[in-house]
C-alpha positions as CSV (number, residue, x, y, z in Angstrom):
1,X,181.2,-71.8,-96.2
2,X,183.5,-68.8,-96.0
3,X,187.1,-69.0,-95.1
4,X,186.5,-66.8,-92.0
5,X,183.7,-69.1,-90.8
6,X,185.8,-72.2,-91.3
7,X,188.7,-70.6,-89.5
8,X,186.4,-69.5,-86.6
9,X,184.9,-73.0,-86.3
10,X,188.4,-74.5,-86.3
11,X,189.6,-72.2,-83.5
12,X,186.5,-73.1,-81.5
13,X,187.0,-76.8,-82.1
14,X,190.7,-76.6,-81.1
15,X,189.7,-74.7,-77.9
16,X,187.0,-77.1,-76.9
17,X,189.3,-80.0,-77.6
18,X,192.0,-78.5,-75.5
19,X,189.6,-77.9,-72.6
20,X,188.4,-81.5,-72.8
21,X,192.0,-82.8,-72.9
22,X,193.0,-80.7,-69.9
23,X,189.9,-82.0,-67.9
24,X,190.7,-85.6,-68.8
25,X,194.4,-85.1,-67.8
26,X,193.2,-83.6,-64.5
27,X,190.9,-86.5,-63.7
28,X,193.6,-89.0,-64.6
29,X,196.1,-87.2,-62.3
30,X,193.5,-86.9,-59.5
31,X,192.9,-90.6,-59.4
32,X,196.3,-91.9,-60.5
33,X,198.5,-89.8,-58.3
34,X,196.2,-90.4,-55.3
35,X,196.9,-94.2,-55.7
36,X,200.6,-93.7,-55.1
37,X,201.3,-93.8,-51.4
38,X,203.8,-91.8,-49.4
39,X,204.9,-94.0,-46.6
40,X,204.8,-92.9,-42.9
41,X,208.2,-92.1,-41.5
42,X,209.6,-94.8,-39.2
43,X,209.5,-94.0,-35.5
44,X,210.8,-96.0,-32.5
45,X,208.2,-97.9,-30.5
46,X,207.0,-96.6,-27.2
47,X,207.2,-93.1,-25.9
48,X,204.5,-90.4,-25.6
49,X,202.0,-90.0,-28.4
50,X,199.6,-87.2,-29.2
51,X,196.2,-88.2,-30.8
52,X,195.1,-86.2,-33.9
53,X,192.4,-87.0,-36.3
54,X,191.9,-87.0,-40.1
55,X,188.2,-86.1,-40.5
56,X,185.8,-85.3,-43.3
57,X,182.5,-83.8,-42.1
58,X,180.8,-84.2,-45.5
59,X,182.8,-86.5,-47.7
60,X,184.1,-83.6,-49.8
61,X,186.3,-81.5,-47.5
62,X,189.0,-82.8,-45.1
63,X,190.0,-81.4,-41.7
64,X,193.0,-82.0,-39.5
65,X,191.7,-82.2,-35.9
66,X,194.2,-81.4,-33.1
67,X,193.9,-81.3,-29.3
68,X,193.1,-77.8,-28.0
69,X,195.8,-77.9,-25.4
70,X,199.1,-79.8,-25.3
71,X,202.6,-79.0,-24.1
72,X,203.4,-77.7,-27.6
73,X,200.6,-75.2,-28.0
74,X,197.4,-73.9,-26.5
75,X,195.2,-73.2,-29.5
76,X,192.5,-71.5,-27.4
77,X,194.9,-68.5,-27.0
78,X,194.6,-67.8,-30.7
79,X,191.4,-69.6,-31.8
80,X,189.1,-68.4,-29.1
81,X,185.9,-70.0,-27.9
82,X,184.5,-66.5,-27.8
83,X,184.8,-66.3,-31.6
84,X,182.1,-69.0,-31.9
85,X,178.4,-68.1,-31.6
86,X,177.9,-70.7,-28.7
87,X,181.0,-69.4,-26.7
88,X,180.9,-72.9,-25.1
89,X,184.2,-74.5,-24.0
90,X,182.9,-77.2,-21.8
91,X,184.2,-80.6,-23.1
92,X,185.3,-79.1,-26.4
93,X,188.9,-80.3,-26.2
94,X,189.6,-80.8,-29.9
95,X,189.9,-78.3,-32.7
96,X,189.5,-79.0,-36.4
97,X,191.4,-77.0,-39.0
98,X,190.4,-76.8,-42.6
99,X,191.8,-74.6,-45.3
100,X,189.9,-73.5,-48.4
101,X,188.5,-70.8,-50.7
102,X,186.5,-68.1,-49.0
103,X,183.9,-68.2,-51.8
104,X,183.3,-71.9,-51.3
105,X,183.4,-71.6,-47.5
106,X,180.9,-68.8,-47.3
107,X,178.1,-70.3,-49.4
108,X,175.3,-71.8,-47.3
109,X,175.1,-75.0,-49.4
110,X,176.1,-76.6,-52.7
111,X,172.8,-75.3,-54.2
112,X,174.2,-71.8,-53.7
113,X,177.4,-72.4,-55.7
114,X,177.6,-70.1,-58.8
115,X,179.8,-70.3,-61.8
116,X,181.8,-67.1,-60.8
117,X,182.6,-68.6,-57.4
118,X,183.7,-71.9,-58.9
119,X,185.7,-70.2,-61.6
120,X,187.6,-67.9,-59.3
121,X,188.4,-70.8,-56.9
122,X,189.5,-73.2,-59.7
123,X,191.9,-70.7,-61.2
124,X,193.6,-69.2,-58.2
125,X,191.7,-65.9,-58.4
126,X,190.1,-65.9,-54.9
127,X,191.3,-65.6,-51.3
128,X,191.5,-68.3,-48.7
129,X,190.3,-68.8,-45.2
130,X,191.0,-71.2,-42.3
131,X,187.8,-72.8,-40.9
132,X,188.1,-74.0,-37.3
133,X,185.6,-76.1,-35.4
134,X,185.6,-77.2,-31.8
135,X,184.7,-80.8,-31.1
136,X,184.2,-83.1,-28.1
137,X,186.1,-86.3,-27.9
138,X,182.9,-88.3,-28.2
139,X,182.2,-86.7,-31.6
140,X,185.4,-88.1,-33.0
141,X,184.7,-91.8,-33.2
142,X,186.9,-93.9,-35.5
143,X,185.1,-94.6,-38.8
144,X,185.6,-94.5,-42.5
145,X,185.4,-90.7,-42.2
146,X,187.3,-90.2,-39.0
147,X,190.8,-91.7,-38.6
148,X,192.9,-91.4,-35.4
149,X,196.7,-90.9,-35.8
150,X,199.1,-91.0,-32.9
151,X,202.0,-88.6,-33.4
152,X,205.3,-88.3,-31.6
153,X,205.9,-84.9,-30.0
154,X,208.3,-84.1,-32.8
155,X,205.8,-85.0,-35.5
156,X,203.1,-83.1,-33.7
157,X,205.3,-80.0,-33.4
158,X,205.8,-80.1,-37.2
159,X,202.1,-80.4,-37.8
160,X,201.5,-77.4,-35.5
161,X,204.0,-75.4,-37.4
162,X,202.3,-76.4,-40.7
163,X,198.8,-75.4,-39.5
164,X,200.0,-72.1,-37.9
165,X,201.7,-71.2,-41.2
166,X,198.4,-71.6,-43.0
167,X,196.9,-68.6,-41.3
168,X,197.6,-65.1,-42.7
169,X,198.6,-63.1,-39.6
170,X,198.2,-59.4,-39.1
171,X,201.1,-56.9,-38.6
172,X,201.4,-58.1,-35.0
173,X,201.6,-61.7,-36.0
174,X,198.1,-62.6,-34.7
175,X,195.5,-64.7,-36.6
176,X,192.8,-62.5,-38.2
177,X,189.3,-63.5,-37.2
178,X,186.6,-63.1,-39.8
179,X,183.3,-62.3,-38.0
180,X,179.8,-62.9,-39.4
181,X,180.4,-66.4,-41.0
182,X,179.6,-69.7,-39.3
183,X,178.0,-73.1,-40.0
184,X,177.0,-74.0,-36.5
185,X,177.6,-72.9,-32.9
186,X,181.2,-74.0,-32.5
187,X,183.1,-72.8,-35.6
188,X,184.8,-69.7,-36.8
189,X,186.7,-68.4,-39.8
190,X,190.1,-66.7,-40.1
191,X,192.2,-65.3,-42.9
192,X,194.3,-67.9,-44.7
193,X,197.5,-68.0,-46.7
194,X,197.7,-68.7,-50.4
195,X,194.9,-69.1,-52.9
196,X,192.8,-72.1,-53.7
197,X,193.0,-73.7,-57.2
198,X,192.1,-76.9,-58.9
199,X,195.7,-78.0,-58.2
200,X,195.8,-76.9,-54.5
201,X,192.5,-77.8,-52.9
202,X,191.4,-78.2,-49.3
203,X,192.2,-81.9,-49.5
204,X,195.6,-81.1,-51.0
205,X,196.2,-78.9,-48.0
206,X,195.3,-81.7,-45.5
207,X,197.4,-84.2,-47.5
208,X,200.4,-81.9,-47.2
209,X,199.9,-81.6,-43.5
210,X,200.1,-85.4,-43.2
211,X,203.4,-85.3,-45.2
212,X,204.8,-82.5,-43.0
213,X,204.1,-84.6,-39.9
214,X,205.5,-87.8,-41.3
215,X,202.2,-89.7,-41.7
216,X,201.0,-91.9,-44.5
217,X,199.6,-89.8,-47.4
218,X,198.9,-89.7,-51.1
219,X,201.5,-88.5,-53.5
220,X,199.0,-85.8,-54.5
221,X,195.2,-85.6,-54.3
222,X,192.6,-82.9,-54.7
223,X,189.8,-85.1,-53.3
224,X,189.1,-86.5,-49.8
225,X,188.9,-90.1,-51.1
226,X,192.5,-89.8,-52.2
227,X,193.4,-89.3,-48.5
228,X,191.2,-91.8,-46.8
229,X,192.0,-94.7,-49.2
230,X,195.4,-94.9,-47.5
231,X,193.7,-95.4,-44.1
232,X,191.3,-98.3,-45.0
233,X,190.8,-101.2,-42.7
234,X,193.4,-103.2,-44.5
235,X,196.2,-100.6,-44.2
């Protein structure tokens, strides 16, 4: 075997070994750091509370679901019912917010995921979007995939600020609607801030929203299970 071939094989071996080591470290961090809880901030008993929901529609992606209208904000002035294909507002009093990579969001299903889309998303090379979905109260029943949280007005105001800051506004400060993309009749997409990566995923975004509003959360998690494990029946 020539020296050049041995050197080439050694470089390939080191490269593959490094990739495997990084993947193992990532998996260990994803599960290990998700086990470390961030406690909810203490709040005095009583007083008004605003219901919000932690919801995963598919077990992979996590949304933060807020009332459409409260004293703090009327989301329908920015996220318009007219942006959805149904244009239906009757009874749709809650609005789910989810942040993520446009490439992931725009594919019809997991079978349409390609290597270039996954690679760009994993390595912070794509652009992001905010996906919003209107829901009725009856669709948000408490379960292992839908958790109700009752926030104080101050906590809710912080959550609103966090969500608003996740949209990339236009020059006039308005959210930027992205027409032509939808999953169903009651959802719409908008330009998002930042870029997706293996370190900052849709679930990391939702987890950071819980932290911003003083709710129980994981220290860090890229997966939905890392969020919901802190809201089990025994918590």
